[in-house]
C-alpha positions as CSV (number, residue, x, y, z in Angstrom):
1,M,152.3,37.8,113.8
2,N,156.0,38.3,113.6
3,H,158.2,39.0,116.8
4,T,159.6,42.0,115.1
5,G,156.2,43.6,115.1
6,N,154.4,45.9,117.5
7,A,153.9,44.8,121.2
8,P,150.7,43.3,122.4
9,F,148.5,44.9,125.0
10,S,147.5,47.7,122.7
11,E,144.4,48.2,124.7
12,I,146.2,49.5,127.8
13,A,147.4,53.0,128.3
14,Q,151.1,52.0,128.7
15,P,151.8,48.8,126.7
16,P,155.2,47.2,126.7
17,Q,157.8,48.8,124.6
18,R,160.4,47.0,122.6
19,L,164.0,48.2,123.3
20,P,165.8,49.5,120.3
21,V,168.5,46.7,120.5
22,E,169.2,44.9,117.2
23,I,170.4,41.3,118.1
24,A,169.6,38.4,115.7
25,G,166.8,36.3,117.2
26,V,166.4,38.4,120.4
27,S,163.5,40.7,121.4
28,L,163.7,42.7,124.6
29,W,160.6,44.4,126.2
30,L,160.2,47.0,128.9
31,A,156.9,47.2,130.7
32,T,155.2,48.9,133.6
33,L,153.6,47.0,136.4
34,A,151.5,50.1,137.5
35,Q,148.2,49.3,135.9
36,P,144.6,50.3,136.7
37,D,142.5,48.0,138.9
38,A,140.4,46.9,135.9
39,T,143.4,45.8,134.0
40,I,144.9,43.8,137.0
41,A,141.5,42.1,137.5
42,Q,141.4,41.1,133.8
43,W,145.0,39.9,133.9
44,Q,144.2,37.8,137.0
45,A,142.0,35.8,134.9
46,W,144.8,34.8,132.6
47,L,146.7,33.0,135.4
48,T,146.4,29.4,136.4
49,P,144.8,28.6,139.8
50,E,148.4,27.9,141.1
51,E,149.7,31.2,139.8
52,R,146.7,33.0,141.4
53,Q,147.3,31.2,144.7
54,R,151.0,32.3,144.7
55,A,149.9,35.9,144.1
56,E,147.3,35.8,146.8
57,R,149.9,34.6,149.4
58,V,151.7,38.0,148.9
59,T,150.5,40.0,151.9
60,R,151.3,43.5,150.6
61,P,148.7,44.7,148.1
62,L,151.1,46.5,146.0
63,L,153.4,43.5,145.7
64,R,150.4,41.3,145.0
65,R,149.3,43.5,142.1
66,R,152.9,43.4,140.8
67,A,153.0,39.6,141.0
68,V,149.9,39.3,138.9
69,A,151.1,41.9,136.5
70,V,154.5,40.2,136.0
71,R,152.9,36.9,135.2
72,A,150.3,38.3,132.9
73,L,152.8,40.5,131.1
74,L,155.1,37.5,130.6
75,R,152.3,35.4,129.3
76,G,151.2,38.1,126.8
77,L,154.6,38.7,125.5
78,L,155.4,35.0,125.1
79,A,152.0,34.4,123.3
80,H,152.8,37.3,121.0
81,A,156.2,35.8,120.2
82,L,154.7,32.5,119.6
83,G,151.8,33.6,117.4
84,Q,153.7,33.9,114.1
85,E,151.4,31.6,112.1
86,Q,148.3,31.4,114.3
87,T,146.9,33.3,117.3
88,V,148.2,32.0,120.7
89,S,146.2,32.8,123.8
90,P,148.2,33.9,126.9
91,T,146.0,31.6,129.0
92,S,147.0,28.5,126.8
93,L,150.7,28.7,128.0
94,R,152.1,26.1,130.4
95,F,155.4,26.2,132.1
96,Q,157.9,23.7,133.5
97,T,160.9,24.2,135.6
98,D,164.5,22.8,135.5
99,A,166.5,21.5,138.4
100,H,167.2,25.1,139.5
101,D,163.5,26.2,139.4
102,R,164.1,28.1,136.1
103,P,160.9,28.3,134.0
104,H,160.6,27.0,130.4
105,L,157.6,26.6,128.2
106,S,156.1,23.1,128.3
107,A,154.2,21.2,125.5
108,P,152.9,22.1,123.0
109,F,155.2,25.1,122.9
110,A,158.4,23.6,124.3
111,D,160.0,23.2,120.9
112,G,158.3,26.0,119.1
113,A,159.4,29.5,118.1
114,I,160.9,30.4,121.5
115,R,164.2,28.9,122.5
116,D,164.4,30.5,125.9
117,F,163.2,33.5,127.9
118,N,164.0,35.4,131.0
119,L,162.7,38.4,133.1
120,S,163.7,40.8,135.7
121,H,161.7,43.5,137.6
122,S,162.6,46.4,139.8
123,G,159.9,48.4,141.4
124,D,157.1,49.0,138.8
125,H,159.4,48.1,135.8
126,L,159.6,44.7,134.2
127,L,162.3,43.6,131.6
128,V,161.5,40.6,129.4
129,G,164.1,39.0,127.2
130,V,163.0,36.4,124.5
131,L,165.5,34.2,122.6
132,H,163.8,33.0,119.3
133,N,164.6,30.0,117.3
134,T,166.0,32.3,114.6
135,A,169.0,33.2,117.0
136,P,172.5,31.7,116.3
137,P,172.7,28.1,117.5
138,A,175.4,29.0,120.0
139,W,172.9,30.9,122.0
140,Q,170.7,28.4,123.9
141,R,170.1,30.6,127.0
142,I,169.1,34.2,127.8
143,G,169.5,36.1,131.0
144,V,168.5,39.7,131.8
145,D,168.7,41.9,134.9
146,L,167.3,45.3,135.6
147,E,168.3,47.4,138.7
148,S,167.3,50.9,139.8
149,L,169.9,53.5,140.6
150,Q,167.6,55.3,142.9
151,R,167.5,52.5,145.5
152,S,169.8,53.0,148.5
153,R,172.5,50.3,149.0
154,D,175.5,49.7,151.2
155,I,177.9,49.5,148.4
156,A,181.0,48.8,150.5
157,R,179.5,45.8,152.2
158,L,177.9,44.4,149.0
159,A,181.1,44.9,146.9
160,H,183.0,42.8,149.4
161,R,180.6,40.0,149.1
162,V,179.9,39.8,145.4
163,L,182.9,41.4,143.6
164,C,186.3,39.8,143.0
165,A,189.3,41.6,144.3
166,R,190.1,43.3,141.0
167,E,186.6,44.6,140.6
168,Q,186.6,45.9,144.1
169,R,189.7,47.9,143.4
170,T,188.0,49.7,140.5
171,L,185.5,51.3,142.9
172,E,188.3,52.9,145.1
173,G,188.3,56.7,144.9
174,L,184.9,57.0,143.3
175,N,182.3,59.2,144.8
176,H,178.9,57.6,146.0
177,E,177.1,58.1,142.7
178,E,180.0,56.7,140.5
179,S,180.6,53.8,143.0
180,Q,176.8,52.8,142.9
181,R,176.7,53.0,139.1
182,H,179.9,50.9,138.6
183,F,178.8,48.5,141.3
184,L,175.4,48.0,139.6
185,Q,177.1,47.5,136.2
186,Y,179.1,44.6,137.7
187,W,176.0,43.3,139.4
188,V,173.7,43.2,136.4
189,L,176.3,41.4,134.3
190,K,176.8,38.8,137.0
191,E,173.1,38.5,137.6
192,A,172.1,38.2,133.9
193,F,174.8,35.5,133.4
194,S,173.8,33.5,136.5
195,K,170.1,33.8,135.4
196,A,171.0,32.5,132.0
197,V,172.8,29.6,133.5
198,G,170.0,29.1,136.0
199,A,172.3,28.5,139.1
200,G,171.8,31.9,140.9
201,F,174.1,32.7,143.8
202,S,175.4,29.1,144.0
203,L,178.0,30.0,141.2
204,G,179.7,32.3,143.6
205,F,179.5,35.9,142.3
206,D,183.0,36.8,143.7
207,A,184.4,34.0,141.5
208,M,183.4,35.9,138.4
209,D,185.4,38.8,137.0
210,F,183.9,41.2,134.4
211,D,185.1,44.3,132.5
212,I,182.3,46.9,132.7
213,G,184.1,48.9,129.9
214,T,183.6,46.2,127.4
215,A,180.7,44.2,129.2
216,R,182.9,41.1,128.7
217,A,183.6,38.3,131.1
218,R,187.3,38.0,132.1
219,S,186.9,34.8,134.0
220,L,183.8,32.6,134.9
221,P,183.5,29.6,137.2
222,E,184.0,26.2,135.8
223,P,182.8,24.8,133.5
224,Y,181.8,28.1,131.8
225,R,184.1,29.9,129.4
226,P,184.1,33.6,128.7
227,D,184.3,33.1,125.0
228,D,181.0,31.2,125.0
229,W,179.1,34.2,126.2
230,T,177.9,37.5,124.7
231,L,176.9,40.2,127.2
232,Q,175.9,43.8,126.8
233,F,174.3,46.7,128.7
234,L,170.9,47.6,127.6
235,P,169.5,51.2,126.9
236,V,166.6,51.3,129.5
237,S,166.7,54.7,131.1
238,P,169.0,56.9,133.0
239,S,167.5,55.8,136.2
240,F,168.3,52.1,135.7
241,V,171.1,49.8,134.8
242,A,170.3,46.6,132.7
243,A,172.2,43.9,131.1
244,L,171.7,40.9,128.7
245,A,173.6,37.6,128.7
246,L,173.5,35.1,125.8
247,G,175.3,31.8,125.8
248,S,175.4,28.0,125.8
249,Q,173.0,25.6,127.2
250,A,173.5,25.0,131.0
251,S,173.4,21.5,132.5
252,G,170.0,21.1,134.1
253,I,167.4,18.4,133.8
254,R,163.8,19.7,133.0
255,I,161.1,18.5,135.3
256,A,157.4,19.0,134.7
257,V,155.2,21.0,137.1
């Protein structure tokens, strides 16, 4: 099975769809978390006892179902990517986290066909990015982010907290719809980069400066350099904004869990 082939989950009504983005060694999948009861029950059996316990601690039924679906879809897509020479079961995958709680595959798949992966979900939509070992060596990390344009936000307050001064000025004079889209374009670029690095908000989002016209970083917090990173917006749907970040290995010591 090759990672350029069809998606798994052919037995469900709405299987994950691969995004039409041609980047060497990268596959991007969009999936729906809104699945029938029977499918959720089947997927729950794929999870480890610890994963099931985490899902069961979610009090709201809808969010609990989404938690199960996210983990199962991730397992299925990673198993699909790994199964190039032999069948890999989604239940056989084990994960470890680094110093920032960022997940990676553990043995026996830690040094296999997948170099890195990342995911993002918004409502009932899940975006999964897989960085294969066929990618250029300069790319050691992948980050993705997906945000809905239909969710209400206090753009003025958020922009003051997470955009640098130059980025904030680009929102001046825009109507609400334009302001929201431009803000989310900045946000998904920053979020995808921070998720690739694995440091989250500790990087200081207002210390980053991005150009949404080119999807390039103008400046990044030390020790990261804009020239080491490739970023781009992803064609998801008119209702969403999404971005991808590819770059060098972050400093983080893996710890087994």
